[in-house]
C-alpha positions as CSV (number, residue, x, y, z in Angstrom):
1,M,-23.1,-59.7,-21.0
2,A,-24.0,-58.6,-17.5
3,E,-27.9,-57.4,-17.4
4,L,-27.9,-53.7,-16.9
5,L,-31.6,-52.8,-16.5
6,R,-34.5,-55.2,-15.1
7,V,-38.1,-54.4,-14.9
8,E,-40.5,-56.6,-13.0
9,D,-44.3,-56.5,-12.6
10,L,-44.6,-52.6,-13.3
11,S,-47.8,-50.9,-13.3
12,A,-47.7,-47.3,-13.6
13,G,-49.3,-44.3,-14.9
14,Y,-50.6,-40.7,-14.4
15,G,-52.4,-39.9,-10.8
16,D,-55.2,-42.9,-10.6
17,A,-55.1,-43.8,-14.1
18,V,-52.8,-47.0,-14.9
19,V,-51.2,-47.1,-18.6
20,L,-48.9,-49.9,-17.8
21,Q,-49.5,-53.2,-16.7
22,G,-47.4,-55.9,-15.3
23,V,-44.6,-55.0,-17.6
24,K,-41.7,-57.1,-17.5
25,L,-38.6,-56.7,-19.5
26,S,-34.7,-56.8,-19.3
27,L,-31.5,-55.1,-21.2
28,D,-28.1,-56.3,-21.4
29,E,-25.2,-53.7,-20.8
30,G,-24.1,-52.4,-24.3
31,C,-27.0,-53.1,-25.7
32,T,-30.1,-51.2,-27.5
33,L,-33.7,-52.1,-27.0
34,A,-36.4,-51.2,-29.7
35,L,-39.3,-50.0,-27.9
36,L,-42.1,-50.3,-30.4
37,G,-46.1,-50.1,-30.4
38,R,-49.1,-48.3,-31.9
39,N,-49.7,-45.1,-30.5
40,G,-51.2,-45.0,-27.2
41,T,-49.8,-48.2,-26.0
42,G,-47.8,-47.0,-23.1
43,K,-44.4,-46.7,-24.7
44,T,-43.8,-42.9,-23.3
45,T,-45.1,-43.7,-20.1
46,L,-42.6,-46.8,-19.9
47,I,-39.9,-44.2,-20.6
48,D,-41.1,-41.7,-18.4
49,T,-41.7,-44.5,-15.6
50,L,-38.1,-45.4,-16.1
51,A,-36.8,-41.7,-15.2
52,G,-39.1,-41.4,-12.3
53,A,-41.7,-38.8,-13.9
54,T,-45.0,-40.7,-13.5
55,R,-46.6,-42.5,-10.8
56,Q,-45.6,-46.1,-10.1
57,H,-48.4,-48.4,-8.6
58,R,-46.5,-51.6,-8.5
59,G,-43.0,-53.6,-9.4
60,Q,-39.6,-53.1,-9.1
61,I,-36.8,-51.3,-11.8
62,H,-33.1,-52.0,-11.2
63,L,-30.3,-50.4,-13.0
64,A,-27.1,-52.2,-12.4
65,G,-28.3,-53.9,-9.9
66,Q,-29.3,-50.8,-7.9
67,A,-33.0,-50.1,-7.3
68,L,-34.5,-47.2,-9.0
69,H,-38.2,-47.7,-8.2
70,R,-38.1,-45.6,-5.0
71,L,-35.8,-42.6,-6.1
72,P,-37.3,-39.4,-7.4
73,S,-35.8,-38.4,-11.0
74,H,-32.7,-36.5,-10.1
75,A,-31.7,-39.4,-8.1
76,R,-32.2,-41.5,-10.8
77,A,-30.1,-39.2,-13.4
78,A,-27.3,-39.3,-10.6
79,A,-27.5,-43.5,-10.6
80,G,-27.0,-43.4,-14.1
81,I,-30.4,-42.9,-16.4
82,G,-30.1,-40.2,-19.4
83,W,-33.4,-39.2,-20.2
84,V,-34.2,-37.2,-23.9
85,P,-38.0,-37.0,-23.5
86,Q,-40.2,-35.6,-26.3
87,E,-40.5,-31.9,-24.8
88,R,-36.3,-32.2,-25.4
89,N,-36.1,-29.9,-21.9
90,I,-33.3,-27.7,-23.0
91,F,-32.9,-24.3,-21.7
92,K,-33.8,-22.3,-24.3
93,S,-31.8,-19.2,-22.8
94,L,-29.3,-20.5,-22.2
95,T,-26.3,-20.8,-25.4
96,V,-25.2,-24.4,-26.8
97,D,-22.4,-24.6,-24.8
98,E,-23.8,-23.4,-21.9
99,N,-26.8,-26.1,-22.1
100,L,-23.9,-28.6,-22.1
101,T,-21.6,-27.1,-19.4
102,A,-24.4,-27.0,-16.9
103,V,-24.8,-30.6,-17.0
104,A,-21.8,-32.1,-17.8
105,R,-20.0,-34.7,-15.3
106,K,-16.5,-36.4,-15.6
107,G,-16.7,-39.5,-18.1
108,P,-15.9,-40.5,-21.8
109,W,-18.5,-38.2,-23.3
110,T,-17.0,-34.3,-23.3
111,T,-18.4,-31.7,-24.7
112,Q,-15.7,-31.6,-27.3
113,R,-16.7,-35.2,-28.2
114,V,-20.7,-34.4,-29.0
115,Y,-19.4,-31.6,-30.7
116,Q,-17.3,-33.9,-32.8
117,L,-20.8,-36.3,-33.3
118,F,-23.2,-33.0,-33.9
119,P,-21.1,-30.8,-36.6
120,R,-23.9,-28.3,-36.6
121,L,-24.2,-27.9,-32.7
122,A,-20.2,-26.8,-32.9
123,E,-21.1,-24.2,-35.7
124,R,-24.0,-23.1,-33.4
125,R,-22.5,-23.3,-29.6
126,G,-22.8,-19.6,-29.4
127,N,-26.6,-19.9,-30.6
128,L,-29.4,-19.3,-27.8
129,G,-31.5,-22.6,-27.8
130,T,-34.3,-20.3,-29.1
131,Q,-32.2,-19.9,-32.3
132,L,-32.1,-23.4,-33.1
133,S,-34.3,-25.3,-35.3
134,G,-36.1,-28.3,-34.1
135,G,-33.3,-30.6,-35.7
136,E,-30.8,-29.0,-34.1
137,Q,-32.8,-28.5,-31.0
138,Q,-33.3,-32.7,-31.1
139,M,-29.4,-33.1,-31.8
140,L,-28.6,-30.8,-28.0
141,A,-31.4,-32.9,-26.2
142,V,-29.4,-35.7,-27.2
143,A,-26.0,-34.2,-26.4
144,R,-27.1,-33.1,-22.8
145,A,-27.8,-36.6,-22.1
146,L,-24.8,-37.9,-23.1
147,V,-22.2,-35.2,-21.4
148,I,-24.0,-36.8,-18.2
149,N,-22.1,-40.2,-18.9
150,P,-25.3,-42.2,-18.5
151,R,-25.5,-46.0,-18.2
152,L,-28.4,-46.2,-20.0
153,L,-29.9,-43.4,-22.7
154,L,-33.5,-43.4,-23.0
155,L,-34.6,-42.1,-26.4
156,D,-38.4,-40.7,-26.7
157,E,-39.2,-40.4,-30.7
158,P,-36.3,-38.8,-31.3
159,L,-37.0,-38.5,-35.1
160,E,-40.5,-37.4,-34.4
161,G,-40.9,-34.0,-36.5
162,L,-37.7,-33.7,-38.2
163,A,-37.2,-32.9,-41.8
164,P,-36.1,-36.1,-43.5
165,I,-32.4,-34.8,-44.4
166,L,-32.3,-34.3,-40.4
167,A,-33.9,-37.4,-39.6
168,Q,-31.2,-39.4,-41.3
169,E,-28.3,-37.3,-39.5
170,L,-29.8,-38.1,-36.1
171,L,-30.3,-41.5,-37.0
172,A,-26.6,-41.8,-38.1
173,A,-25.4,-40.3,-35.3
174,I,-27.8,-42.8,-32.9
175,G,-26.4,-45.7,-34.3
176,R,-22.7,-44.4,-33.7
177,I,-23.4,-43.9,-29.9
178,T,-25.1,-47.2,-29.8
179,R,-23.3,-50.0,-32.3
180,D,-19.7,-48.0,-32.1
181,E,-19.4,-46.5,-28.6
182,G,-21.6,-49.4,-27.2
183,Q,-23.8,-47.2,-25.0
184,S,-27.2,-48.8,-23.6
185,A,-30.1,-47.4,-24.9
186,I,-34.0,-47.6,-25.4
187,I,-35.5,-46.0,-28.1
188,V,-39.0,-45.3,-28.6
189,E,-39.9,-44.4,-32.3
190,Q,-42.5,-44.8,-34.6
191,H,-40.5,-45.8,-37.9
192,P,-39.6,-49.3,-36.6
193,Q,-37.6,-50.2,-39.4
194,A,-35.3,-47.7,-39.0
195,I,-34.7,-48.4,-35.3
196,L,-34.9,-52.0,-35.6
197,A,-32.0,-52.0,-37.8
198,I,-29.8,-50.3,-35.2
199,S,-30.9,-52.2,-32.3
200,D,-30.3,-55.5,-31.0
201,R,-33.4,-56.4,-29.3
202,A,-37.2,-55.4,-29.5
203,V,-40.2,-54.8,-27.4
204,V,-43.8,-54.5,-28.3
205,L,-46.4,-52.8,-26.2
206,D,-50.2,-53.3,-26.5
207,H,-52.4,-51.9,-24.2
208,G,-49.8,-51.3,-21.5
209,T,-48.5,-54.9,-21.5
210,V,-45.5,-56.7,-23.4
211,V,-46.7,-58.8,-26.2
212,H,-43.6,-59.3,-28.0
213,E,-40.0,-59.6,-26.7
214,G,-37.1,-60.9,-28.8
215,E,-34.1,-59.9,-31.6
216,A,-34.3,-56.5,-32.9
217,A,-32.9,-58.6,-36.8
218,T,-35.5,-61.2,-36.4
219,L,-38.9,-59.0,-35.9
220,L,-37.3,-56.8,-38.7
221,R,-37.3,-59.9,-41.1
222,D,-41.1,-60.7,-40.1
223,P,-43.6,-58.3,-42.1
224,A,-46.3,-60.2,-40.8
225,A,-45.6,-59.4,-37.0
226,L,-44.9,-55.7,-38.0
227,N,-48.2,-55.4,-39.3
228,R,-49.7,-57.4,-37.0
229,W,-48.8,-55.3,-34.0
230,L,-47.6,-51.8,-35.7
231,G,-49.6,-51.6,-38.9
232,V,-46.8,-51.5,-40.9
233,A,-47.2,-52.7,-44.4
234,A,-44.7,-55.2,-46.0
235,G,-42.2,-52.8,-47.9
236,A,-43.1,-49.5,-46.0
């Protein structure tokens, strides 16, 4: 498979504060990367840096051979970055339909296709963002990222704060997006077993540096490693 993303010697943070130091990773086209680590280890900072929302001090980011590290966030979106931050960033004063059509670009992911993926959104297509539940807002945030037809989808804790039934529904949809549709993605999540089960690769961050990179399935089968790096007890 062709390489899609390459990150080299990346150091970044907020203002003068450096959170990430010397991060190096890569991702092939059509693969999903689980980005893991305890709270405060730099996961969100790395996602935000790929999207262009932090101060980058050093390093390079290439997407499909194009240098992103000097580009502003809107240019990175145009280059193929689809970003779903923790804040979701939907247009709450617009309807579901308007949220999607406002950002849609030509490609395989159309408004109709995301409605098939998220039937709840289809039922609420005329509702304003403020009239949606938290889980529905998260589905809309993912759908908005998909209709720009990104090369790489960035999901920052998509299951956070969701009721279990909605979390399972969204996780299943993410699995279809990545496994069945071959959408390249990087997913940050506090439930490592759930995300590792639908990922190809895994990276673990600690104190802003990469302490592990390998096959997701291998890490999923290693409870000692999960406990050591993530504090996940065996059988949890």
